[in-house]
N, C-alpha and C positions, 0 to 999 in steps of 0.2 A: 426651382435649383439652389443650394449653399451653396455659399460662394470661398473660394479656392483659401488654404493660409495661408505662406509661404511660412517652409520649414525650414531649420540649417539640418543638414546631414553630418552627422556625428561618423568618423572612421568606428569600424566595427574594430573589438578591441585584438581581430588576428590579424590585422591589415595598421596596423599602424601609421599618422604623417609620417614620409620621409623628408630630413630638411636636405636639399640639395647646396643649400648656400658650401660655398672651399671655402675653409678658411685663409688666414691670410701666410703666402710662405716664408718660411722663415731660415733664421737665416743672413737677413740685405746684409752687402757690404758695400761701402761703396769704395773704391778704390784711386785715386788725386793723378792722371796720366799728362802727359803733352799732347796739348788739345784736344782734351776728354775725360770723361769719368764711368769709368768699366764700372760696375751692378753690378755683382754675382745674389744671387738665393736660390736656397734650396728648391727643388722641384715638390711639385705640392700633385700626389693621387691623384684618379680622376683631372687635374686640369685638362684644357685644350693647347689652352695658351695660358698669356699674361701681358701686362700692360703695367708700363710703368708712368706713375703721377712723379709732376717736379714743380719746390714753391719756392720761393723765397725764402721765404719766412719759419721755421719750424712749426708753428701752427695753423698753417695752411691761410689760404685757401691752398691745395692742389689741383694740377691740369695736368689731365692726361697729356707724357710727352709722345709714344709711340704711337707715328702713323698705321699701323699695322698689325697684325699681331703678330704676339713673336712666341715662337713654338716649347724655346725652352732658353734658358740664361748660357751667356751672356750678355749681357746692353753695353752698346758704348754711345753714353751720351753726346757728340758730338757739334752742338748748340750749344752748350757752355759758355759764359763768357768767361776765361781765361783774368784771375785773380780775384772774381766773386762765386758767391759759395750759395751753394743752393740742396735742396734739403728732397731727399726721393722716397718713392715708397714705390710701394708693389699691388698689385692685385692676381688673383688669379683668374679664370673663366672657366663657362663654361659652352656648351651649346645652349644654355639659358640664357643664362644669366652672369655679368662677373659676382668674385666673392670679396670679402672684406680687405680691405686694405691693411699693410704691414701699420701694427700699434706704435711701433715706435721708427721714427727717419731716420733716414741714414745720411751724415752730414757731407759733399762732397764739391770737389773746389779745383777746378780745372787751371795746370801749371801754366806759368808763361814760359810761352815758346822765344826759343834759343836761337845759339846758330845752326845747332843739330840739331838734326831732322829727329824726333825717334825713330828707336829700331830696335827690330824683333830681329830672329835668327830662324833661320827656317834650314831643320835639320834631314836631309835622305841619306839612310841607308841603300849602300848600289848592289848591297845584296837581296834585298828584299824581306832583311829578319825585322824589320822593324815597320810600321808604317809616317807621314813627313810629323813630324815634329814641328812646335811654333809656338816660342818662348817671347820673352820682351815683354813692354809696357804694352795693354791690353791686350795680348797679341791677340786671341783668339775670339775677340769682338773685332777685329780689323784685315785681319790677314787670313785669309786661307790658300792653300795647297793641295796640289794632288803628284802626282810623280809618278813613271813606267819607267823600267829598266829591263835589260836583257839576265839573262842569268849567269851569266862571265861583266857584267857588269860593265860591257865595254861603252854601251850605248847608254843615256842615262835620259831624261827628258821632266824639267820640273816646271808644275805652275805655278805660278804665286798672283793672288789681286787681290788688291782693296775692296775689302766687305767694310767701311765704317756704312753703320745701315740707316746714321738718319743724314740725307742730302737737304730736308728744306733749307735754306733758308744760306746755307751755303755756296758761297761761286763756286766751278766748278773748277778745279786744279787749283785749294786754295791751301795753302801749306801749313794750315792747320791740322788736314784731314791726311798732309801726303803722309808714304812712311819708306826708312828706308829698310830694307829686307838685307839680311847678311844671307844668303843661301851656301848651308853647308854638305857635302856631300859627302859625305865617309866612304871606307866597304869597296874603295876606285884598288888601282895597281897601286902598289910604294913606288915615288921616286918617278914618276910615266903621266906623258905628257896628252892632253886632252886636246882635242881641235874644239873652241867654245861658239858658238854663235847667241845668238839676242831675241826674240823675236815679242814685238809688242801689237797691244791696241788700245783703242782706249772706250773702248765697253766690257760689260763685266757679267759674269751669267746672272740669269731671271734668279737662277734658286743659288747668289751663293752665297747661303747660308748655311747650303748644304754641307754634315761639319766634311771636315779634312778625308778626300780622299772616295765619297761618295758615288763623285762623279765621274770618276775612274776617267775610259779610253771617250769619251764625252768630249770631254775637253780637249786633250791627249792626241785623238785626231783628228783637233779640229772640224769635227762636226757641228749638227746644232745648228748652237750660238756662232758659232767661229767654221762656216761655213767658206770662206775664202781665207786663198793664204794669207798668214798674216808680215805685214813687214818685217826685216828680219836685216842682221847687222852681226857683222862679225866679228868678234873679241881675241882678242891672244890666245893664245892656246897656257890652257892652267897644266900647270905642273904641281904635280899629288905630292903631300908630304912622306917620308919614313911612314906613316900608317894610313894611308891611302888615304887621304884628305883634302878635298880640295876646298876652298871659298871666293865667294865672290859677291859684292858687296851689288846689290841695285835698287833705283831708286822708284821707290811705285806709286803713280797720283794717283787722287781719285777724279775720276775714276779710270779705271786703267790695269791689266795687269801684264805682266813679264812671262816671256814664256823660253827657257832655258835648256839648250843642247850641250851635251857631250859628247864626243865621241871618239874611244880609244886616235893614238895615231903611232 
């Protein structure tokens, strides 16, 4: 019997080998915030999720920072030490393997915490002409909101929760992760009075990274993860401005959520 000789199969000219390695994300930016560094980048076509890497040195070595897959930016690094500089890179991943890291790192440094907590503003339109909008210091990576209201705006229900994604090594209730949320409701009756009540919880939804509004009635009807009535307290009535706007400032600790109910009286 003739000996078998191992040979290397070459790709057929009509079926060239495909390179499945994803390119590094473009547009990586690091924004210094109070208690966090906010990272944003451009989406990579074909990516399943992303992994953030961090190093105290620009030349590395870089270590993975995110403990779970990130389906999309942004990402808030809440474990960075205030006043200390860091360097960040991001890689996109497929089901098979991670892609290349961004070639140029983005520098970031957490701002030292002052007396006032970092504030975000949640704007809800009672006329339903616009979805809830969250703006402010690292807003989209740190706070989410959903809302429901009647067609005439007589009843409005707004849920705001703290979604700082990286809790590892940070004590619960750390002031560095607390957020003050200004809930601003527009489209209400002008110069009117609304009864207000505040509902609280020490937990956040397991899918807190879901974009604004996608949770819908699951949260607003207190079903699913909130099958029991939330503790609540009445608030002083809110009086709207001549343009039909009412505002209220809420402290939203990590972990936790605040549910605001407004009813016209």
